[in-house]
C-alpha positions as CSV (number, residue, x, y, z in Angstrom):
1,M,-120.6,9.8,-164.6
2,S,-120.1,13.5,-164.2
3,T,-121.7,16.7,-165.2
4,Q,-120.4,18.4,-168.2
5,D,-117.7,20.9,-167.7
6,A,-119.8,23.8,-169.1
7,D,-119.7,27.4,-168.0
8,T,-122.3,28.8,-165.6
9,P,-124.8,30.8,-167.8
10,G,-124.5,34.6,-167.3
11,V,-121.0,34.3,-165.8
12,P,-118.4,36.2,-168.0
13,E,-115.6,34.0,-169.5
14,P,-112.3,34.7,-167.7
15,P,-109.2,35.0,-169.5
16,A,-107.8,31.7,-171.1
17,K,-104.4,31.7,-169.1
18,V,-106.3,32.2,-165.8
19,V,-108.7,29.5,-166.6
20,A,-105.8,27.1,-167.4
21,V,-103.9,27.9,-164.3
22,A,-107.1,27.6,-162.1
23,D,-108.0,24.3,-163.9
24,Q,-104.5,22.9,-163.1
25,I,-104.8,23.8,-159.5
26,A,-108.3,22.4,-159.2
27,S,-107.3,19.1,-160.9
28,A,-104.3,18.8,-158.5
29,V,-106.6,19.2,-155.4
30,D,-109.1,16.8,-157.0
31,H,-106.6,14.2,-157.4
32,A,-105.3,14.7,-153.9
33,V,-108.8,14.5,-152.2
34,P,-111.0,11.6,-153.3
35,V,-114.8,12.3,-153.9
36,S,-116.8,11.4,-150.9
37,D,-118.4,7.9,-151.1
38,E,-122.0,9.1,-151.1
39,P,-125.1,7.7,-152.9
40,A,-125.4,10.9,-154.9
41,N,-121.9,10.7,-156.3
42,R,-122.6,7.1,-157.3
43,V,-125.1,8.5,-159.7
44,L,-123.7,11.8,-160.8
45,V,-120.3,13.6,-159.7
46,D,-120.6,17.3,-159.9
47,N,-117.6,18.5,-161.9
48,A,-118.8,21.9,-162.7
49,R,-116.0,24.5,-163.0
50,L,-117.0,26.7,-160.1
51,V,-117.4,23.6,-157.9
52,R,-113.9,22.6,-158.7
53,W,-112.4,26.1,-158.3
54,A,-114.2,26.6,-155.0
55,A,-112.0,24.1,-153.1
56,P,-108.6,25.7,-153.6
57,A,-110.0,29.3,-153.5
58,F,-111.8,28.8,-150.1
59,V,-108.6,27.1,-148.8
60,I,-106.6,30.2,-149.8
61,C,-109.2,32.6,-148.3
62,S,-109.2,30.6,-145.0
63,L,-105.4,30.7,-144.7
64,M,-105.4,34.4,-145.6
65,L,-107.8,35.0,-142.6
66,L,-105.3,33.5,-140.1
67,P,-102.8,36.6,-140.0
68,W,-105.9,38.9,-140.2
69,I,-107.5,37.3,-137.1
70,A,-104.2,37.9,-135.4
71,V,-104.3,41.6,-136.4
72,L,-107.7,42.1,-135.2
73,G,-106.9,40.4,-131.9
74,T,-104.1,42.8,-131.2
75,T,-105.3,46.0,-132.7
76,L,-109.1,46.3,-132.2
77,P,-110.2,48.5,-129.2
78,Q,-111.9,46.8,-126.4
79,R,-114.8,49.1,-126.6
80,Q,-116.4,50.9,-129.6
81,L,-119.4,53.0,-130.0
82,S,-121.6,52.4,-133.1
83,Q,-123.7,54.9,-134.7
84,H,-126.0,52.1,-136.2
85,Y,-126.1,49.7,-133.3
86,R,-130.0,49.7,-133.1
87,L,-130.3,49.3,-137.0
88,A,-127.6,46.4,-136.9
89,W,-129.5,44.3,-134.4
90,T,-133.0,45.2,-135.8
91,G,-131.9,44.2,-139.3
92,Y,-130.3,41.0,-137.9
93,D,-133.4,39.9,-136.3
94,V,-135.4,40.6,-139.4
95,L,-133.1,38.2,-141.2
96,L,-133.3,35.6,-138.5
97,A,-137.1,35.9,-138.6
98,L,-137.1,35.4,-142.4
99,G,-134.8,32.3,-142.0
100,L,-137.0,30.7,-139.3
101,A,-140.0,31.3,-141.4
102,G,-138.2,29.9,-144.5
103,T,-137.2,26.8,-142.8
104,A,-140.7,26.3,-141.4
105,V,-142.0,26.5,-145.0
106,A,-139.4,24.2,-146.4
107,A,-140.1,21.7,-143.5
108,L,-144.0,21.8,-144.2
109,R,-143.4,21.3,-147.9
110,R,-140.7,18.7,-147.4
111,S,-138.7,21.0,-149.9
112,R,-135.3,20.1,-151.4
113,L,-134.3,23.4,-150.0
114,L,-134.7,22.5,-146.3
115,P,-130.8,21.7,-145.9
116,I,-130.0,25.2,-147.2
117,A,-132.7,27.0,-145.1
118,G,-131.8,25.0,-142.0
119,S,-128.1,25.4,-142.3
120,A,-128.4,29.1,-142.8
121,T,-130.9,29.6,-140.0
122,G,-128.8,27.6,-137.6
123,A,-125.7,29.6,-138.4
124,L,-127.7,32.9,-137.8
125,L,-128.9,31.6,-134.4
126,V,-125.4,30.6,-133.3
127,A,-124.0,34.0,-134.3
128,D,-126.9,35.7,-132.6
129,A,-126.1,33.9,-129.2
130,W,-122.3,34.6,-129.6
131,F,-122.9,38.4,-130.1
132,D,-125.6,38.6,-127.6
133,V,-123.4,37.3,-124.9
134,L,-120.3,39.3,-126.0
135,T,-121.9,42.4,-126.5
136,S,-123.9,42.5,-123.2
137,S,-122.8,45.2,-120.8
138,G,-122.6,42.7,-117.8
139,G,-124.6,42.0,-114.8
140,R,-128.3,41.4,-115.5
141,D,-127.8,41.9,-119.2
142,I,-125.2,39.2,-119.6
143,A,-127.3,36.8,-117.4
144,E,-130.3,37.3,-119.7
145,A,-128.1,36.9,-122.8
146,V,-126.7,33.6,-121.6
147,A,-130.2,32.4,-120.6
148,M,-131.6,33.1,-124.0
149,S,-128.5,31.4,-125.6
150,V,-128.8,28.3,-123.6
151,L,-132.6,28.0,-123.5
152,A,-133.6,29.3,-127.0
153,E,-131.1,30.3,-129.5
154,L,-128.7,27.3,-129.3
155,P,-131.4,24.6,-129.1
156,L,-133.2,26.1,-132.0
157,A,-129.8,26.1,-133.9
158,F,-129.3,22.5,-133.1
159,V,-132.9,21.7,-134.4
160,C,-132.1,23.7,-137.6
161,F,-128.8,21.7,-138.2
162,W,-130.5,18.4,-137.4
163,L,-133.2,19.2,-140.0
164,A,-130.6,20.1,-142.6
165,V,-128.7,16.9,-141.9
166,H,-131.8,14.8,-141.8
167,S,-133.3,15.9,-145.0
168,Q,-130.1,15.4,-146.9
169,D,-129.9,11.8,-145.3
170,V,-133.4,11.1,-146.5
171,A,-132.6,12.3,-150.0
172,E,-129.7,9.9,-150.1
173,Q,-131.9,7.2,-148.9
174,R,-134.3,8.0,-151.8
175,L,-131.4,7.7,-154.2
176,L,-130.4,4.2,-152.7
177,L,-134.0,2.9,-153.2
178,L,-134.0,4.3,-156.8
179,L,-130.6,2.5,-157.3
180,K,-132.1,-0.8,-156.0
181,G,-135.1,-0.3,-158.4
182,R,-137.6,0.2,-155.7
183,R,-140.6,2.4,-155.7
184,D,-142.8,3.8,-153.0
185,P,-146.4,2.2,-153.5
186,A,-147.9,5.5,-152.4
187,T,-146.4,7.5,-155.5
188,A,-146.6,4.6,-158.0
189,N,-149.8,6.0,-159.5
190,G,-148.3,9.6,-159.6
191,R,-150.2,11.0,-156.6
192,V,-148.4,12.8,-153.7
193,P,-148.2,10.8,-150.6
194,S,-150.0,12.1,-147.5
195,R,-148.3,13.4,-144.5
196,T,-149.4,10.4,-142.4
197,R,-149.1,6.9,-143.6
198,D,-150.2,3.6,-142.1
199,K,-147.5,1.1,-141.1
200,D,-149.1,-1.2,-143.9
201,D,-148.1,1.3,-146.5
202,D,-144.5,1.9,-145.3
203,P,-142.3,1.1,-148.3
204,L,-139.7,0.0,-145.9
205,P,-141.2,-2.4,-143.4
206,A,-139.5,-3.0,-140.1
207,G,-136.2,-4.8,-140.6
208,D,-136.1,-4.0,-144.3
209,D,-133.1,-1.6,-144.2
210,T,-131.0,0.1,-147.0
211,T,-127.4,0.5,-146.7
212,D,-125.5,3.8,-146.9
213,A,-122.3,4.6,-148.5
214,G,-120.3,3.5,-145.4
215,G,-122.0,0.0,-145.4
216,R,-124.2,0.7,-142.3
217,A,-127.7,-0.4,-142.3
218,R,-130.3,2.4,-142.0
219,Q,-133.8,3.2,-142.3
220,I,-135.6,6.2,-143.6
221,G,-136.6,8.3,-140.7
222,A,-134.4,6.3,-138.2
């Protein structure tokens, strides 16, 4: 089962020849690489046009970056004065604060946006650690930057990535439960389950595992 190949609302229709060529390339890539064996794909495979086009387009972009990386590595100066250095870092930290706050809200609400918020915030933290260390002037500054990276930024990034992966894993486990026709008794009457739950109310008692796409037995929250 797959989504209909409908155009994204609000996106202008590209020329017919361009669409035909892009569809041929996307189809070739789709046939070369199988769809991942995940619970979500057992229910519905996303065949939206932009999704199918993204794979070859991003591969081309990544390949085009290789010579550009070589050019930058050989032509950029070792030092460069920036007129907006203060604004650059202040703006970046504002984005980072918004990312952490958004991830916190998504985690509190058990939102389906948690994987997006966690991944984006984790990437910002890794980049923050990278540039903090490499833009330090040396001596005490670089020591402080390394300490901040090791003790704060990178551990927080790990937590963000874990939240993203774990939230996606729980979503897949929910799909498996639905595919097996099981329901959480706490939500059977339409009410939202509480944050804490007694062991007797657990829809998956100890030893009652589900099976993921790879055939491995797993429990929600394990």
